[in-house]
N, C-alpha and C positions, 0 to 999 in steps of 0.2 A: 600607672605603674602596674607591672605584672607580678603576681604572686607565684610562689612555688607550685601550687596546684594548677595554676593557669599554664605555666611553662610545661609542666608534666603533661597536661591535657593537649597542649599544642603539639608536642612531639608525637603523642599517640595519634592525634588527628592527621598529622603529616604522614605518619607511617601508614595509616589506614587509607589515605588518599592514593598513595602510590601502589599499595597492595591492590586496591580496586582497579587500578589502571595499568598494572604491570605488563599485561599483554599488549596494550596499546604502545607502551614504550618499547617493548621487545620488537614489535613490528617495524619500528623505525630503523633498526639495525640494517645497514646497507650491504654488508658483506654476507653473502648467502651461506657461508660455512656455518655449521652448527657450533654454537659457542655458549659460554655462560652469559646469557643475554643481559643487557643493561638493566632492564626493568626488574628482572629476577635478582640480580646481584644487589641493586640498590634497596629493594624491598626487604631482602633477607638481612642486609646490613642494619637498616633502621629498626627492623623487628627485634634485633638483639638489644637495642636500647629500650624498646617497649617492655621487654621481659625484665630488664633491670629496674625499670620504673615501677613495676608491679610490686617490688619488695620494699619501697619506701613508704613512709607514713603520709597520710592525707594532709597532715599539718607541716610537712617538710617545706623549708624555705627555698628560695632560688638556688642558693649555694649548695644545699644538700641534694637538690634535684640534679644540678649540673654534675656533681661528683658521682651521681649514680649513672646517668645516661651517657656522658661523653666517653669515659673509659670503656663502657660496653660497646659503644659504636666502633671504637678503634679495634677492640678484640674481635668483634663480629664482622669486620670489614671483609667483603669478598669482591674480587675483581677490581680493576682499576677504578671503575665508577664508584664502587662501594668505599674504597680507600679514600678517594677524593672527597666523597660525602662526609666521611668521618673526620677528615682533616679540617673541613670547613667549619666544623663546630668546636675545633680545638681552642679557638679564642675564648669560648665561653668559660673554659677552665681557667685561663689566665686572668680574666677580668671579673668573673662572677662567682668564683668559688666561695667567697665570704659574704655574698650579698643576701639580704633579706628579700628584697624586691628588685625589679629591674625596669628601667625606662627605655624609651626609644633610642636615645643616644648611646646607651651602654650596649644595646643589642647590635647597633650598627658598628660600633667600635670592635665588638667581639667578632662580628662577621668579617670585618676588614682584616683582622689578624688571621682569621682562617683562610681568607682568599690569598693573602700573601704567602702563607704556609703551604697552601695547595700548589701555587705556582712554583714555589721552591722545591716541592717534593717531586715534581715531574721533570725529568731530564731535559726534554725538549718540549716546553709548553706550546700547544697548538691552539691558535685562535679559531673560533667557530665551534668550540666544544663547551662542555659544562663549565670549564674554567672561565670562559668569556661571559657566560650567563651569570655566574656568581659575581664576577668583577663589576660588570655593568649594573647589576642590581644593587650592589653595595655603593657604587658611585652615585647612582640616582638618589638613594636614601641619604647619603651624606649631603647632597645638595638640598634635600627636603628638610634636613635638620635646621637649616637656617630660618625656616618659616615656622616649624612646629615640632615639638618634642613628644607629642602624643604617640604612644606605642602603636596603637591600631593604625593611625595615619602613616607612621613611618614604615611599618611592615607592609602596609598596602602599597607604598612606594617601592619597597623591595620587590614585591610581586609584579608590579607594573614594569619595573626595570628589567626583571628577569624575563618577562613575557616579550618585551620589545627586543631584548637581546636574542632570545630564542628565534624570533622571526628572521633576524639577519644572519643567523649561523650559516645558511646556505650560500650567502654572499661572501662569507669569509673562508669557507671550506668548499672548494669546487666539487669535490666528490659528493657532497650532500646535494648541491644544486643539480648535478647531473642525475642523481637518483630521485630528486623531487621531494626530499624530506628534510626536516629539521634534525638537529642533533639529539640523539636518544638520551644521553646523559643530561643535557640541558632541559629536556622535557621532564625527565624524572625529578630534577631539582625544582622546577616550577611547581610540580605537583606537591612536593614536600612543603615548600614555602606557602602554597595556597591552603594546604591543610592546616598549617599553623595559624594563618590569618583568620580562618574560621573561628578559632578560639579567641585570638587577640581582639577581634572586631565584634563578634556576636556571642562569644562564650559558648559556641556550639562545636562539639567534637564530631567530626565526620566519622560515621560508622562504617564498619566493614563487615559485610555479610558473606561468608564463604560460599553461600548458595548462589550469589550474584557473580562471583568471579572465581577463577581457579585458585586453589590454595597453593602455597609454596611447595608443599610435599608432593603435589601431583602436577609438577611443572610442565607446561606445554612444550617448553624448549626441549626438555629431555624426551618427550613423546615424539616430537618431530625428528630428533637427532638419533635416538637409539632404538625406537620401537616400530616405526612405520616403514622401515626399509631394512631388508636383510639380504645379503648377497646370495643366499640359497633360495630365497622366496621370489622367484620370477613371476609366478602366478599367485593370485590371492586365495583361491578356494580349493581346499582339499575335498574332493568329491568321491564318495565310495557308494557302491550299490551292489545288490545281489538280485539277479533276474532269474525267475523260474522259467525255464525254457518252454516256449510254445512248440510242441512237437511238429506243428505244421510249418514252422519257420525254416526256410532253407538257407538263410543268410549264414555265411561263415564268420566265425569270431575274428578271423584275420582282418576282415573288412572293418569290424568294430574297432580293433586296435589301430588300424591305419587312420581312421577318421578322428579318433581321439588324439592321436599324435599331431594332427593338424591344428588342434585347438588348445593344446596344453603340453605338459611334460610329465615325467615320472609315471608313465602309463604302465599299468599292470593289468593284464586280462588273463584270468585263470578259469577254466571251465571243465565240466564233465557232461555226462548225458543229461543231467537234471538241472543244473544251475550254471550261471556265468557270474563270476565275481570280478568287479572292476574297481580300480583305483586310478585317479587322475588328478593332476593339479591344473587348474584352468581359470580363466577369467569369466567363463560363461557356463556355470553348472547346468543351466537349462538345456543347452545344446548337447551336453554329455548325456543328460537324462533322455533327451529326444532320441539319441542314437541307441541307448540301451533298451528303451521300451519297444523298439522294433523286434526284439528277440523274445519278448514275453512279458509277464507281469513282475512288478517289483516286489520282492520280499522284504528288503530293507533299503533305506536311503539315508545317507548322512552327508551333510555339507558343512564344513567348518572354515571359518575365515582365519587363515594362518597368520596373516599380518596382525590381526586383532589379538590372536593368542600370543604372538611375539610381543606385541605392545604391552599386554597385561603382565607378561613375565618380566619384561624390562622394567616396568613400573614397580613391580614387587622387589626387584633387585635394587632399584633406586631407593625405595623405602628402607630396605635393609641397610644400604650404605649410609643413608641419612641417620638411621637409628644408631649405627656403629659410631658415627661422628659425635653423637651426644655423650658417648661413654669416654670420660677423660682418660688420657694415658697417665700411667703412674710416673711421677718424677723420680729421677735417679741422681745420686750424688756423682759429681764430675770427677771420677778417679782416673779415667784414661786421658791420654793426651789429645786424641783427635777422634771425631765422630762425623758421620754423614747422615743427612736427612734428605729424602727426595720425595717429589710428588709424582704419582704415576697412576694410571688406570689400566685394568686388565691383569688377570692373574699371572700371565706369562711375563708381562713387562715388570710387574711388581717383583716377581721372583728374580728377574734379571738384575734389578738394582740391589736386591738382597745379596745376590751372588757377587756383586761388585763391592760389597762391604758396607752397604747402608744399614745403620742401626735401626732406623725407623723409615718406613715408606708410607706416606699419607695417600690414602685412596682419593684420587681427584684428578682433574684435568680440564678438558675443553668445556664440558657442560657441568662440571662439578668443581667449581673453584672453591678450595678450602678457605676457611676464615683465617684471619691473623691469629686468633686464639688457638685454632687447631695446629697451626704451624708452630706457635709458641709451645704448646703442649708437647709436640714432637721433639722440639729442641730440648726441653726439660727432661724428656724421657730418654735422651741420649746421654750416657754417662761419660761425658768428655769435657775437657776444659775448653777446647776449641771445636765448634760445630759448624761444618759447612752445609749450607742448604741449597738444594738444586730445584728451583720451581718448575722447570721444564715446560713452561707456558708463559707467554708474554703477559697474559691477563692475571697471573699469580705473582709476578715479580714484586709489585708494589705491596701486596699483602705480606709477602715474606719480609720485605725491607722494614715494615712497621714492627715486626716482631723483635728486631734488634734492640730497640729501646725498652722492651718489656722484660728482657732477661738480664739479671744482675750478677749471677754467680758464674757465668762462663762467657766466652767470646763467641759471638755469632757472626759468621761471614756468609753473605748471600752471593752465590755465583749466578749471574743473570742468564741462566740457560732458558731458551725459548721453546725447545723441543726435546723429546725423549732422546733423540740421537745426540744432541749437544750435551745433555746431562751425562749420558753414558761415556762419551769421549772425555768429558771434563774429569770425571772420577778416575778414569784409567790413567790420566796424566799426572795424578797426585804423586809427589816425590817426598818421601819421609825425611830426606836429607835437607830439605829447604824449610825455612820458617813459614809462618802462616801467611804473611803478606806476599812472599815470593810464590807460594803455592796458589794463592788467590789469583795472582797475575797469570801464572802458568795455566791454570784450569780455564780461566776466562779466555785466554788466547787459544787454547785447544778447542774450546766450544765454538769459537768464531770461525775456525777453519773447516768445520763440518758443514756440508751441504745436506739439507734435509728435504726429501721429497715426501709428500703426503697425498694419499688418495682418499677422498672423502666424498660426500654427496651434498647437494644443495638442500637446505632446510626450508627454502622459500623461493618463489619466483623472484627474479631480480634482473637488473641490468647492471653489470659491473665489469670494469676493465675492458669495455668494448664487446663483452659477451652478453647475449640474451640467454638467460639461464632459467630453466624450469625446475620446479621442485623435484628432487630425487635424481637430477642430472648428476653424473659422476664428475667430480672436479679434481684436477691435478694441480697441486701447489708445489712451488719450489721456494723454500724459506719464506713461506707465507704468501707468496705472489702467485696469483692464478695464471697458469700458463695455457691451459686448454681444457675443454670439456669432452667427455666421452659418454658412451652408453653402457660400457662394461668395465668394471673395476680392474679386471685382469689385463685387458688391453691397455687401459690407462696406466697401469703400473709399468708395463713393458715400455710404452712410449715415453713415459716420464723419465725412466732410467736412461734411455737413449739421450735425452736432452741434458741431464745433469751429470752424467759420467763423461770424463774426458781421458785423454791418453795418460795423464798423470795419476789417475785414480788407482789406489792400491787395494782398498778394502771397501766392500759394499755389504751392508747389513740389511736384510729384507725381513721386516717384522710384520707378520700378518695377523689381522684382527678378527673380531667376531664376524661370522657370516662367510668367512673364507676357510675352506677345509684344507687339510694337509696336501691332498692331491692337487688342488688348484694352486696352492702356494708353490709346490714343487714344479708345476708346469710353468709358472711365471719365472721362477729362478732359471729354469732351462732356457726359456726364450730370451731372458736377459743375457745369459752366458753366450748364446749364439750370436747376439748382437754386438758383443764387446769387441773392441779392436785392440785390446791388451789382455794381459793375464791377471786382471784384478780378482782377488779372492772374494767369493760371495758366501756369506753366512746366513742361514735361514733360521728365524726365531719365531716360535709360536707365541705371540703376544697376547691374544685374546682381548685386545683393547677395543673399546667401543668407538664409534664415530669414524675412525680411520680404518679402511679396509687394508691399506698397506702404509707402513712408514719405511722410507728408504734412506738409510744413512750412507753417505758417500764421503770417503776420506782419502 
């Protein structure tokens, strides 16, 4: 039998195991677009349970332990994989809330309830995912119960069943087989189960040392997605130097400028009779210095890695956003009839949703999936009897849906918007003359009619959809489907617009993000206008959103 302290340690061990290996799980993601990667979402989800367990007594029984960590899992759930992980443990609440200890059969029965709940929570369950891994692990353990009820033995069977199921995920999901990987969520689940087994079998908690693996707060996914590529940073090194002229040198500075322009951009050469001052962005600072030293001796030399500077700045921003998320929003009494909550990233996009009437806009999106708890807080901070929530990302919809059951004093309606463009269109379609259900149907329909084009970049090398993709390639997506790759985000935006706009298009909204300046955005707008075969109206919006150079809404 397992005691409360053993169950507590098992959850901590499971959390530590996936924390240690979250980058391994992230690397299994087959779609090259930067996202809230599976390993990150699952590790952040279960870490919320660990935080809750730190507040209970060492003498807590199984029931008290369950009451502490299961609700925390649900509230801390991020991304689809995190939500499914939290639901898999929901059976613990139903069966074990009043238990002093727990045996193998109770653990398996609780897991079985969770598996069925997880399948029920997904609109279209897909085999070859972590759902399959959980189900087959549970089925193997159920068979093992006929032979032995020992907890360690049974959970070892759970782990064996999960591992065997993970191996066959590529056979069940062709896209995995083509990429040559197993399912990322399934791998994450195996790691959690194996961490728990270490306690059940050997009473050993797997330790997590932040020096051995990247911590959540300095997530590699965010580094790849938002820091190592910038639309204005074509070359890596900002190189500046001042040369004291050699009076015997007869070379003209025009020659220096021409040579530097061949190896970089942003070339500035200023000189007088005594010195030459140079600024250039290049991939080869050494060559720039070789050209400069022909003219005399260096007085000063400075070489800075602009991409690294951008990465550090982006990580500081990420830390700032993470810190902001830990500050709870103040709950407000529901005195108004209707309110809106949206998820968005980028100052311009956030302001856009506020202008559309959103009471609360949660900072989050592709690489920053907000937790169920944060969405719940936003709902409670909206002083309305009926609150509509717009996730604006397919990986946030399930987290939002879980918040519905956590709010008791107002009605929460989730509009399953998958993009910023869908969310904006849905809100604009709201009709105060209709009731809440009619409006939900109207807004969902309006969102479905919007075509969304997105220009982003590849976070990793990959083969996907018939494309051989290299890290930092520009990707053009239409409603999440990869259409083509490009080398330049501006060219990609123009070509994508040509593909998704048709003769019936009336409105086009072009939202430009970080790394794209106003002049570049205006140029893209003009090029799209010239390519149109109708008189569709184009609106330009400075979104400042990360990850996506351009978001194109077509209605």
